[in-house]
C-alpha positions as CSV (number, residue, x, y, z in Angstrom):
1,M,-21.8,-19.9,76.8
2,P,-24.2,-19.7,79.4
3,V,-27.8,-19.9,78.6
4,L,-30.0,-17.2,79.6
5,D,-33.7,-18.0,80.5
6,R,-36.2,-15.2,79.5
7,Q,-38.0,-13.8,82.1
8,P,-41.8,-13.3,81.5
9,V,-42.9,-9.4,80.8
10,R,-44.5,-7.8,83.5
11,A,-46.3,-4.4,83.7
12,P,-43.9,-1.8,84.9
13,V,-44.0,-0.2,88.2
14,L,-43.6,3.4,87.1
15,P,-43.5,6.7,89.9
16,P,-46.4,9.0,89.7
17,S,-44.4,11.3,87.6
18,L,-44.0,9.1,84.8
19,Q,-47.4,7.1,84.6
20,G,-48.5,9.3,81.9
21,L,-46.0,9.1,79.6
22,P,-45.1,6.7,76.8
23,P,-42.9,3.5,77.7
24,R,-39.0,4.3,77.4
25,S,-38.6,0.9,75.6
26,V,-40.1,-2.2,74.3
27,P,-39.4,-5.8,75.9
28,E,-38.1,-8.3,73.7
29,V,-40.3,-11.1,74.1
30,E,-39.4,-13.4,71.3
31,T,-35.9,-14.1,70.1
32,T,-34.6,-13.2,66.7
33,P,-33.9,-15.7,64.2
34,L,-29.9,-15.5,64.6
35,Q,-29.7,-14.6,68.1
36,K,-27.1,-17.4,68.9
37,Q,-24.8,-16.9,65.8
38,Y,-25.3,-12.8,65.8
39,I,-21.8,-12.0,67.4
40,N,-20.0,-14.7,65.5
41,L,-21.3,-13.5,62.3
42,S,-20.8,-9.7,63.0
43,V,-17.0,-10.6,64.3
44,I,-16.3,-12.0,60.7
45,V,-17.8,-9.1,59.0
46,L,-15.6,-7.1,61.3
47,I,-12.5,-9.1,60.5
48,C,-13.1,-9.1,57.0
49,G,-13.7,-5.3,56.7
50,A,-10.5,-4.5,58.8
51,I,-8.6,-6.6,56.2
52,A,-10.3,-5.3,53.2
53,I,-9.8,-1.5,54.6
54,T,-6.0,-2.1,55.7
55,A,-5.6,-3.6,52.1
56,L,-7.1,-0.6,50.4
57,E,-5.0,2.0,52.6
58,L,-1.7,-0.1,51.7
59,G,-2.3,0.4,48.1
60,A,-4.4,-2.5,47.1
61,G,-6.9,-1.7,44.4
62,L,-10.8,-2.6,44.5
63,G,-9.9,-5.4,41.8
64,S,-7.6,-7.0,44.3
65,P,-8.2,-10.5,45.1
66,L,-8.0,-10.0,48.5
67,V,-10.3,-7.2,48.7
68,K,-12.8,-9.0,46.4
69,L,-12.7,-11.9,48.8
70,C,-13.4,-10.0,51.7
71,V,-16.3,-8.4,50.2
72,V,-17.7,-11.5,48.9
73,I,-17.6,-12.9,52.6
74,A,-18.6,-9.9,54.5
75,A,-21.1,-8.5,52.4
76,P,-23.9,-11.3,52.5
77,L,-23.0,-11.9,56.2
78,L,-23.6,-8.0,56.8
79,V,-26.9,-7.9,54.9
80,V,-28.0,-10.9,57.2
81,T,-26.8,-9.5,60.7
82,T,-28.4,-6.1,59.7
83,A,-31.8,-7.7,58.7
84,D,-31.8,-9.9,62.0
85,A,-31.0,-6.5,64.3
86,S,-33.7,-4.6,62.3
87,C,-35.9,-7.3,63.1
88,A,-35.4,-7.6,66.6
89,S,-36.6,-3.9,67.5
90,G,-40.2,-4.2,68.2
91,V,-41.4,-6.6,65.6
92,R,-43.6,-9.6,65.3
93,P,-42.9,-12.9,63.6
94,G,-44.8,-14.0,60.9
95,R,-44.8,-11.6,58.2
96,G,-41.6,-11.7,56.0
97,C,-39.1,-9.8,57.7
98,R,-41.8,-8.2,59.9
99,S,-43.0,-5.1,60.2
100,I,-42.2,-2.8,63.0
101,G,-44.9,-3.0,65.5
102,P,-47.0,0.2,66.7
103,R,-45.3,0.0,70.2
104,A,-42.0,0.5,68.8
105,Y,-43.1,4.0,67.7
106,S,-45.1,4.7,70.8
107,G,-42.2,7.1,72.2
108,W,-41.5,8.8,68.8
109,P,-42.4,12.8,68.5
110,G,-45.9,12.8,67.3
111,S,-47.0,9.5,68.1
112,R,-49.9,10.8,70.5
């Protein structure tokens, strides 16, 4: 997979009609911890989920070893990838799983 270089964040050039409005998006200035592995981990979770759901639809119970194995594999990966994705939305490193910065909320209603 090719490696993409990050471009520097630059000030947006907006038309006069949009200059007073809050920004539509927040640029990602830092990578998330699992950026390179995110897709691969998500695919594993997807496949385990599909296998477990198919097994349940075919009559296997929740106590089935196949369903349990899929849950044991997929649940921790799902938690990790979800935490990584939530950390990507306007957050800053260095504060645990980091809190969402004020810029992420700048376009929400009532933020003025």
